[in-house]
C-alpha positions, -999 to 999 in steps of 0.1 A, spaced: -508 529 478 -511 502 455 -477 515 437 -460 516 469 -464 479 473 -451 474 441 -423 489 441 -410 475 476 -423 438 467 -410 436 429 -375 446 418 -371 476 390 -365 451 363 -401 438 362 -427 470 367 -435 464 335 -445 425 338 -456 435 374 -481 464 362 -498 439 336 -507 415 364 -519 445 386 -540 459 361 -554 416 353 -558 416 395 -579 449 391 -598 431 360 -607 402 381 -619 423 408 -640 441 388 -654 405 380 -658 394 413 -667 421 434 -697 414 452 -713 445 475 -735 426 491 -705 419 516 -702 451 530 -665 463 513 -660 490 496 -647 488 464 -618 508 464 -606 484 495 -612 452 479 -593 465 443 -563 477 469 -564 441 488 -566 420 453 -537 440 439 -515 437 467 -522 402 468 -512 401 436 -479 412 443 -471 393 472 -480 361 457 -462 369 421 -432 387 437 -420 359 444 -417 347 406 -398 377 402 -366 372 419 -331 361 405 -319 361 370 -327 397 349 -350 379 318 -328 385 284 -338 415 257 -364 406 235 -351 396 203 -360 420 172 -373 411 141 -350 433 123 -321 411 134 -301 393 105 -304 361 105 -271 353 96 -237 373 97 -233 373 58 -241 410 43 -272 400 23 -286 381 48 -321 384 53 -342 394 87 -358 369 113 -390 388 100 -387 377 65 -382 340 81 -420 344 89 -444 327 64 -470 347 54 -510 324 53 -524 350 37 -540 342 6 -528 361 -26 -548 393 -33 -554 378 -66 -572 352 -50 -592 370 -24 -605 395 -57 -618 358 -71 -637 347 -40 -652 383 -35 -663 382 -69 -681 345 -65 -695 356 -39 -711 385 -52 -724 362 -80 -735 336 -52 -749 357 -30 -786 366 -48 -785 325 -55 -781 314 -20 -808 337 -9 -834 319 -34 -821 288 -16 -851 268 4 -845 278 39 -833 240 47 -807 237 16 -799 277 19 -789 266 62 -766 237 55 -749 259 25 -742 282 47 -727 262 78 -709 242 56 -691 267 31 -692 297 55 -690 286 90 -667 253 82 -689 229 97 -690 197 84 -724 179 72 -719 154 104 -720 187 129 -748 206 110 -770 167 116 -761 167 154 -766 207 157 -801 211 138 -813 175 152 -817 159 117 -805 127 103 -765 126 86 -787 113 53 -815 146 54 -786 166 59 -761 151 31 -795 147 7 -797 189 12 -766 198 8 -765 180 -26 -800 191 -36 -789 226 -23 -757 224 -50 -773 213 -76 -798 246 -71 -771 265 -73 -752 249 -104 -783 249 -122 -789 286 -117 -756 296 -122 -754 286 -157 -789 300 -164 -779 337 -151 -741 336 -174 
């Protein structure tokens, strides 16, 4: 029944988009369904999906969409031109940096666990969760000066113990 309404309301060119919209309508129906209303779930879903197709159907009219652009397409007509995929920046850190970071964490982990709890919370929140000292202060209900002091003392503890373990 639902597919027939899709085929009746949506041009074949847009079936894939309409199918995705229909799936979203089903998920929305699941989220919003209230059994106390006395409506069968299957009828409720059918009504939601049909309404989705009625609403979306008018947006599927008009010119056909452009075909998707392949990342394997050459950038220019030149023989040795790269592809569009070559133009995408790689934001991942170099593998060597990742290995160094993992080794550093392996060495620091026992020291961080050995920190007094108040210092450890500030160090973990700042360096591993990316929170600023002001955000940590607001979150913990502390003054910014207190958090700054705990941060400095935590770093000093790590520095002293890291040099002792070398």
